ZAMARGU-4260 file (C-alpha; in steps of 0.2 Angstrom, whole numbers, plus 5000, padded with zeros to 4 digits):
<rodrens>
0) 5203/5123/5276 | 5208/5108/5286 | 5214/5090/5280 | 5198/5084/5271 | 5189/5078/5287
5) 5174/5089/5290 | 5166/5087/5307 | 5149/5094/5310 | 5143/5098/5327 | 5125/5102/5332
10) 5125/5110/5349 | 5109/5108/5360 | 5104/5117/5376 | 5118/5128/5383 | 5130/5123/5369
15) 5127/5139/5358 | 5144/5141/5352 | 5160/5130/5348 | 5175/5136/5358 | 5192/5134/5350
20) 5187/5137/5332 | 5200/5146/5322 | 5198/5155/5305 | 5179/5156/5308 | 5167/5161/5295
25) 5148/5164/5297 | 5137/5156/5283 | 5119/5158/5279 | 5112/5144/5269 | 5095/5141/5260
30) 5089/5123/5258 | 5075/5114/5249 | 5067/5112/5266 | 5068/5130/5272 | 5079/5139/5284
35) 5090/5130/5296 | 5090/5135/5315 | 5103/5148/5313 | 5119/5153/5304 | 5132/5139/5302
40) 5149/5143/5309 | 5164/5135/5299 | 5182/5135/5305 | 5196/5123/5310 | 5201/5114/5326
45) 5219/5109/5322 | 5219/5100/5305 | 5200/5097/5305 | 5187/5108/5297 | 5172/5110/5309
50) 5155/5116/5305 | 5144/5121/5320 | 5126/5125/5322 | 5115/5129/5337 | 5100/5118/5336
55) 5088/5129/5345 | 5096/5145/5338 | 5106/5158/5347 | 5097/5163/5362 | 5087/5147/5362
60) 5072/5153/5352 | 5065/5136/5345 | 5056/5123/5354 | 5060/5105/5350 | 5045/5103/5339
65) 5049/5119/5330 | 5067/5114/5324 | 5069/5112/5306 | 5079/5096/5307 | 5079/5093/5288
70) 5086/5110/5284 | 5099/5108/5298 | 5106/5091/5292 | 5104/5096/5273 | 5114/5112/5277
75) 5128/5101/5285 | 5128/5090/5269 | 5129/5106/5258 | 5145/5111/5268 | 5154/5094/5265
80) 5151/5087/5282 | 5155/5068/5283 | 5156/5066/5302 | 5141/5073/5313 | 5140/5074/5332
85) 5124/5080/5340 | 5126/5086/5358 | 5110/5087/5369 | 5105/5086/5388 | 5094/5072/5394
90) 5086/5065/5410 | 5092/5049/5417 | 5080/5034/5418 | 5093/5023/5427 | 5099/5024/5445
95) 5117/5022/5440 | 5117/5036/5427 | 5119/5052/5438 | 5117/5070/5434 | 5134/5076/5427
100) 5138/5060/5418 | 5140/5059/5400 | 5133/5045/5389 | 5136/5041/5370 | 5120/5031/5366
105) 5120/5018/5352 | 5101/5015/5351 | 5085/5026/5350 | 5067/5025/5353 | 5055/5037/5345
110) 5040/5044/5354 | 5038/5060/5343 | 5023/5063/5332 | 5024/5080/5324 | 5041/5080/5315
115) 5046/5076/5297 | 5059/5062/5298 | 5064/5059/5280 | 5071/5069/5266 | 5062/5058/5253
120) 5044/5057/5246 | 5036/5067/5233 | 5041/5054/5219 | 5056/5046/5227 | 5055/5031/5240
125) 5070/5027/5250 | 5071/5014/5264 | 5088/5015/5274 | 5092/5003/5288 | 5092/5011/5305
130) 5095/4995/5314 | 5112/5002/5321 | 5108/5021/5320 | 5126/5027/5325 | 5143/5025/5318
135) 5152/5012/5329 | 5169/5020/5325 | 5164/5038/5328 | 5154/5033/5344 | 5169/5024/5351
140) 5181/5039/5347 | 5168/5051/5355 | 5167/5041/5371 | 5186/5040/5372 | 5187/5059/5369
145) 5174/5062/5383 | 5183/5051/5395 | 5199/5062/5393 | 5189/5076/5401 | 5189/5066/5417
150) 5170/5066/5417 | 5162/5049/5420 | 5157/5043/5403 | 5146/5028/5397 | 5147/5021/5379
155) 5131/5013/5374 | 5113/5015/5379 | 5096/5019/5373 | 5090/5037/5370 | 5071/5039/5371
160) 5065/5054/5362 | 5048/5062/5367 | 5039/5076/5358 | 5039/5089/5372 | 5040/5103/5376
165) 5033/5097/5393 | 5043/5084/5403 | 5035/5067/5406 | 5021/5063/5419 | 5027/5050/5432
170) 5017/5037/5424 | 5026/5040/5407 | 5043/5041/5415 | 5041/5024/5423 | 5034/5017/5407
175) 5050/5022/5398 | 5060/5014/5411 | 5051/4998/5407 | 5056/5000/5389 | 5074/4998/5395
180) 5078/5016/5390 | 5093/5024/5398 | 5090/5043/5395 | 5076/5054/5389 | 5076/5070/5379
185) 5068/5078/5364 | 5079/5081/5349 | 5092/5068/5344 | 5080/5055/5336 | 5077/5065/5320
190) 5095/5069/5318 | 5100/5051/5319 | 5087/5047/5306 | 5092/5061/5294 | 5110/5058/5297
195) 5109/5041/5290 | 5099/5047/5275 | 5113/5060/5272 | 5126/5046/5274 | 5135/5054/5288
200) 5145/5045/5301 | 5134/5050/5316 | 5136/5050/5335 | 5127/5058/5350 | 5135/5065/5366
205) 5122/5067/5379 | 5124/5077/5395 | 5114/5070/5410 | 5106/5084/5420 | 5092/5076/5431
210) 5083/5060/5435 | 5067/5065/5426 | 5052/5062/5438 | 5053/5043/5441 | 5065/5045/5455
215) 5056/5046/5471 | 5070/5052/5482 | 5072/5068/5472 | 5060/5082/5467 | 5052/5082/5450
220) 5062/5088/5436 | 5065/5106/5437 | 5072/5117/5423 | 5082/5128/5435 | 5092/5113/5441
225) 5094/5106/5424 | 5101/5123/5418 | 5113/5123/5433 | 5120/5105/5429 | 5120/5109/5411
230) 5131/5125/5413 | 5143/5114/5423 | 5144/5101/5409 | 5144/5111/5393 | 5163/5115/5395
235) 5166/5097/5396 | 5156/5093/5381 | 5166/5107/5371 | 5182/5099/5377 | 5176/5082/5372
240) 5172/5088/5354 | 5189/5097/5353 | 5197/5080/5358 | 5187/5071/5345 | 5193/5082/5331
245) 5211/5077/5335 | 5207/5059/5335 | 5198/5058/5318 | 5210/5070/5309 | 5214/5063/5292
250) 5204/5047/5294 | 5196/5039/5279 | 5178/5034/5280 | 5178/5015/5277 | 5162/5011/5286
255) 5144/5007/5279 | 5138/5025/5284 | 5146/5032/5268 | 5135/5022/5257 | 5119/5020/5266
260) 5108/5025/5251 | 5117/5013/5239 | 5104/5000/5239 | 5090/5010/5248 | 5083/5020/5233
265) 5068/5009/5227 | 5061/5021/5215 | 5065/5018/5196 | 5077/5031/5192 | 5068/5035/5176
270) 5052/5041/5185 | 5060/5052/5199 | 5054/5070/5196 | 5068/5081/5189 | 5065/5094/5202
275) 5066/5082/5216 | 5082/5075/5209 | 5089/5092/5207 | 5084/5097/5225 | 5091/5082/5233
280) 5107/5081/5222 | 5119/5083/5237 | 5111/5067/5244 | 5107/5056/5228 | 5117/5063/5213
285) 5130/5049/5214 | 5117/5036/5213 | 5108/5044/5198 | 5122/5045/5186
</rodrens>
């Protein structure tokens, strides 16, 4: 299928299917980390192979804290993904970021506390760099692909990830504004961490749906209003992803993302447990031989 470029898409709230996929097949995967959120859907957009996964499962069955992020990202690795885009909704922490806008963040702040955030451990220690957690090439192309939709799009910004499932208190919301964060949501941080360990080129597309609860001129964040704005913008997000597929078709990966583990495995290869080496082969086999 396709030209060799494999683009993974993780769809968030409202983004439960990938329109425009051709020659679609549904795939059920098992991983060393358990079951992914749902079936993977593999198909093509033009010359690009695309793998789609609904983060919360079809029908939105999983809370953010219940998502098996490791299985989702590992499954993408098993299917040959090299470029990964996660799509999510978020609240704005900035006056100038309006509901209906799109943002492609380049930094993250993690305020979660319940979620496994690495593939490693159990006899293997790995320390990847997360200083720049997104791929600059893929983020640039994603922002340009989003702008083509005509929606106001910002490239760059800070995504603050909270545990949820509740929205923030007003005190928390104002604290996060003091962090110089731009948007607040509940899912992309773990995907960014794991995508780096999986050596993906990673970028996030965020649909701004509300002003959280810091903004005194509007009512506190309301799920009904979020869903209304989300539905209006999901089609734009799908179009942006389709545009992105055309922009990266046939591209070679020549950035540092593709070799993020090269100097990050600190454990002596001779003492890595054989089962761990076998389970994690899609991630580390090329560094063990």
